[in-house]
N, C-alpha and C positions, 0 to 999 in steps of 0.2 A: 533840499539840495539835490537829491537824487530820487528819481522815480522810475521803477521798472514796471512796465504795463504789459502783462500777458506775453512775456518774452518766451519764445521757443527757439531752439537751435538744434541743427542736425549736423553730424559728420557723415556725409554720404547717406547711407540708409539707417544710421543709428541716431536716434533722437536723444541728445544729451540733456536738453532742458525742455520742460513741458509746462507751458503756460504759467511762467513765474512772475509774480507781482510783489514788489516790495517798495516801501517809501522810507527814505532816510532824511531826517530833518537836520538842520544846521546844528552842529555841536554834538550830534548823537554818535554813540559808539555802538555799532551793530555787529554781533558775532554770528558768523555762519558756521554751523557745525553739522556733523553727520558722518556716516561711514565713507570710506574711500570709494571713489567712483560715483558719488551722489550728485556731482555737478557743481560743487561749491566753487572750485577754482575757475571753471568755465564761466560761471555767472559773473564773478567780479571782473574777469578780464574783458567782459563786454562793456563795462562801465566807462572805460576810457579808450575804447576802440581798438584794443589789442586783438580782439577776435570779433567776427561779424555774427549776426543772427538773422534768421530767416523770417520771423514774424513777431509782431508786437512792436514796442517802442521803448526807448530809454530817454528820459528827460534829465537834463542838468540845469538846475535853476529855472525850470519851467520850459526849457527849449530842447527839442529833439536833437540828439547828437548826430542824427542823420540829415539835419538841415544842410542845404547847400552852402550856407555861409559859415558853417562850423568847420574850423580848420583843426585837424587832428593834432598837430604839434602844440597848438595853443590849448586844446582840451587836455592833453597829457601833461602840460605844464600845470594846469589848474588841479588836475586829479593825479597825484603822484602814486607810484606803486613800488612796493618792496616785494621782491620775489623770494622763493624758497632757497634758491642757490646763488644769492647775492648779485650775480651778473655785473660785477665790477669790470672795468677795463684793465686787463692784466699788465698792459704795457705802460700804464700811467701810474704815477704815484698816488697816494691817498689824496693829496692836495689837488693833483691834476684831475682826479675823478670828480672832485667837487667843483672845480672851476670851469671845466670845458663847456658844459651845457650853459652855464651862466653867460659865458662870453659868446657862444655861438647862437644861442636862442634868445637870451634876454639882452644881448648886446652890452653887457657890463664890461667896463675896462678891467684890465688885469688886477689892478690894485683893489678895486671895489669887490671883484669876485673873490680875491684871496682873503680880504677882510671878512666877508660873509662866511667863507669856508672855514676860516680859523675859529670864528665864533661858534659855528656849529660843531666843530671838532671838540672845542671846549665843552660844549653841552653834552656830548656823548662820551666824554672822558678820553679822547684820543688825540689831543693836541700834540703830544710828544711823538706821535707816529705819523705826522703829516708827510714826512719825506720818504716813508717806506712804501713798498709795493704790496699789492694784495697778497702775493704768495708768502710774504714775511709776517702775515698776521694770522691770528687764530680765527676760527670760524665765527665766534661771537664778535670779535673785533671787526671782521669783514662785514657782518650784517649791520653793525652799528654805523659803519662807514656808508653802507647802502641807504640806511635811513637818513643820515645826514645829507647825502647826495640828493635824495628826493626833496628834503626840506629846503635845500639851497635854491630851489625854483619857486619858493613861496606858494606852495599849493594851498588850496582851500579844502581839499578832501584827500585823505590818504587811504590807499588800498594795501592790505597786507595779505599775501598768499602763503599761508603756513610758514611764517618767517622763522620759526624755531625748529622746524622738523628735521633740518639737516645738521643740527647742532648737537654736541655732546651735552649731557644733562648739566654739567657744571657751567656751561656757557649760556644756558637758556635764560637764567635770571638777569644777566647783564643786558640782554636785548629786551626782555619784558619790562625792565625798569624804565628804559627809554620810552617804550610804548605807553606805559602807565602815566608817565609825566606828560606825554602828548595829550592823552585822554583828559587828564586833569586840567590842562590848559584850554580845553574846549575845541580841539581839532575834531572835525567830522571824520570818522573812521569806519571802514568796512573791513572786517578781519575774518579770514578763514583760519581757524585754529582748533587744535584739540587740547589746548592748555585751559582746562576748565577753571583752575584757580584764578588765572588771569581774567577769564571771562566773568567770573563772579565779582571780581574786584572792580572792573571798569565798564562792563557792558550796560547799556540802557535796555537793549532788546536782544533776543536770540532768535535766529532763523534756523530751524532744523530742516535739513533736506535729506531725501532718500530717493534713489533711482531717477534723478533729474527733476523731481518735483519738490515744492515747498510743502512739507507735511504740516508744520505749524510754526507760528511766530508769536512772540509775546514778551511780556516783561521778564527780565533776567531772573529776578528773585523767584517769581512764580514758576518759571520753567524748571529751575533746579529743585524746587520743593515738590511740585506736582505737575509734571508735563501732562498735557491733555491726551496725546496719542500713545497708543500701546507701543508703536515703533520707537518713539523717543524714550519711553520708559525703559525699554529693553536696551537701547543704545547707552543711555546714561548709567544703567545698572552695571553693564560690562565695563564701561570706561572708568567709573568711579571706584570699582573694585580693584 
């Protein structure tokens, strides 16, 4: 589904990503972990064109996302993203947040968009909150709305950029439960997270990054039992303690 080939990225004189290569197959859940500033979020934002890169290539289903005939709105519909800080439209209700892109981008009529939205709100346990505004919801509820909004576009791949890092500990599990369900249903997922319990439960592979480089990648179970690199062993030791 996704292939990053020797991707490098600079912010002016600072090289944020260094020759990064990863492949993600259909239905795989790949966790990106590592210390803050290691380039994890920058990397996944490249996958659906939210940020640009200077060298290398990214393929979606075998085709470069830089091809002239690749339209970014269509790419972002196919590759949905959930951000750290929700990014909901504050002036729209929960239902409005889920229907606006369906109507504007997918050209669904109001009734069809609302039917889809209510089904997804059922799925994330928020049907009763459809008429509320984001400011009336808890952080965990807002993040579940953000997941439902991405799913309303019928994506084939989901990107998650530290989706629980802005949440209180009590709210984390309600978001992770939705993500676990998605993984179990076979959604292709690229997740930046420090939630190692979640990673152990759902990940097929782990990509460990440090200082803009991919230090190691491998099977999830093997990574947690015996990471190959000293840097990963040090990181995991501190995190798990």
